[in-house]
C-alpha positions, 0 to 999 in steps of 0.5 A, a space after each residue: 281806351 288804355 290808361 287813365 281818362 278824366 271827363 269833366 262834364 257829361 258824356 255820350 257814347 254813340 259807337 263803341 268804347 272799350 276800356 282797359 284802364 280807368 275812366 272818371 266822368 264828373 257828370 252824366 253818361 248817356 249811351 245812345 243809339 247803337 252805343 256799346 260800352 265794354 269794361 275789360 278785366 281790371 278796368 274801372 269806370 266811375 260815373 258821378 251822375 246818372 247813366 241813361 242807357 236809352 233808345 231801342 237799340 241802345 245798351 250799356 255793355 252791348 247793343 241788343 242781340 250782341 251780348 257783352 259784359 262788365 269784366 271790370 268795375 263800374 261805379 255809378 253815383 246816382 241812378 242807372 236807367 236801363 231803358 227799352 231795348 237795353 241789354 245790361 250784363 255783369 260778367 263773371 268777376 265784374 262789379 257794378 255798384 249803383 249809388 241810387 236806383 237801378 231802373 230796369 224799364 220794360 223792354 230792357 234786360 239785365 243778366 248777372 253772372 254767378 261770379 259777378 255782383 250788382 248792387 243798388 239802393 233800390 231795384 225797380 224792374 216793372 216788366 224787365 227781364 232779370 237773370 242771375 243768382 236771384 231777382 236782385 229785388 233786395 238791391 244786391 245779387 251775385 257772389 259779392 253780396 255781403 262778402 269782404 272785398 278782398 280775401 287775404 291769404 298771407 302777409 309777411 316781411 323779411 330784411 334783405 340787406 338794409 331793405 325790407 321785402 314785403 309779400 302778400 297774396 289774395 285768394 279773391 278780390 272784388 272792386 279792389 283799387 289799391 293796397 296802402 302800405 303803412 309802417 311803424 316803429 312802435 306799433 301804434 303810430 303808422 306812416 304811409 310808405 307806398 301804394 300798390 295797385 290792386 287787380 280790381 276783380 279776381 277769383 284767382 291767386 294773386 301775389 304781391 311784393 314791395 321792397 321798402 328801401 328806406 328801412 333805417 331801423 332794425 325793426 318795424 311793424 307793417 300793415 296793409 290798408 285795402 281800398 275799394 274803387 268806391 272808397 270803402 276800405 279795410 285794415 289787415 292786422 299788422 306784422 312785425 319785421 326784425 333784422 337778424 342780429 349781427 354776432 357780437 352786437 348788443 341785442 335789441 327789443 321791439 316795440 320799445 316803448 311797448 303798450 300791449 302785446 308781444 315783445 320780440 327780442 333780437 339777439 346774437 346767434 344762440 346755439 340750439 342747446 342753449 335756453 336763454 333766460 329773460 329777467 325784467 327789473 323794475 325801478 327798485 331793482 326787483 325782479 318782476 318777470 322771469 322766463 325761459 325762452 325758446 330761441 328761433 335763430 336770433 329771434 325770440 318772442 316774450 308773449 304778452 310781456 306787459 300784461 301785468 306791468 304798470 307803466 314805467 321804465 324797466 331793465 330787461 336782462 337776457 342771459 345765455 350760457 356764455 353772455 348777458 345783455 341788458 336793455 332799457 324797456 319803457 312800458 306805456 
């Protein structure tokens, strides 16, 4: 089965079902007789009720004696009952998340590969055969126990013309449904820009890219929200992306207003020998901050600009060897 499938009610597998997409069952799942279920890499299945893997020759991922594995992600809302003759294998990179109990009954077997993960509220295995990194008695076994769902290696952005190109990479992913890209002009209030599908489960380097064609401002903050198949989520730190200034234009600063953190200054090209200076004046015209900056291309960062500043309106003046620029700055 390819693509997405929604089943409203209970469902029974009598033969073989191979999933290469996303399946949601709004009820119970029964694997009967010679039933076989295989989730291939990057696929996912959510069963909102129970799974009953019943019958002597019945098994979740393959009939007894044939083997098989979960290479994708399986989420069970309630209990998973692995009955007599059931063979349940969680393969390398696979994830099995059981909201209730795993009842591994006598005559059944369960194997969790070193790179797989199985978790449940409780594990009841009277007489069952359990193989894996440990006996899963504490409700979780495998590489993903206690681990973060996604290991983010990098996240960066740059203007290409009027668009912003965002790039990020992951070293590993567990149960990763999608990334949500969010954007802000002030670093405080973020709006949703897009969603990018994740790769489910992976232990290899994966690179992502998204092009924001609606970047009308000259500077933005972007952040990533990572969401699991089971609804869990994690925010990653925001990054600042600024357009290079055009020679002859007045310089800009962001975020503006600023609440805390670094203030980034974008100005016309400055020669390598220049040491630009920044002066910040309060409403009375007094200099409250004076710093020399190191320029990197057309961008400079005034670290922790507002640490000692009280909320109000300020005048920021940038002075180079040849020109001076002024910008109004609001501190909240």
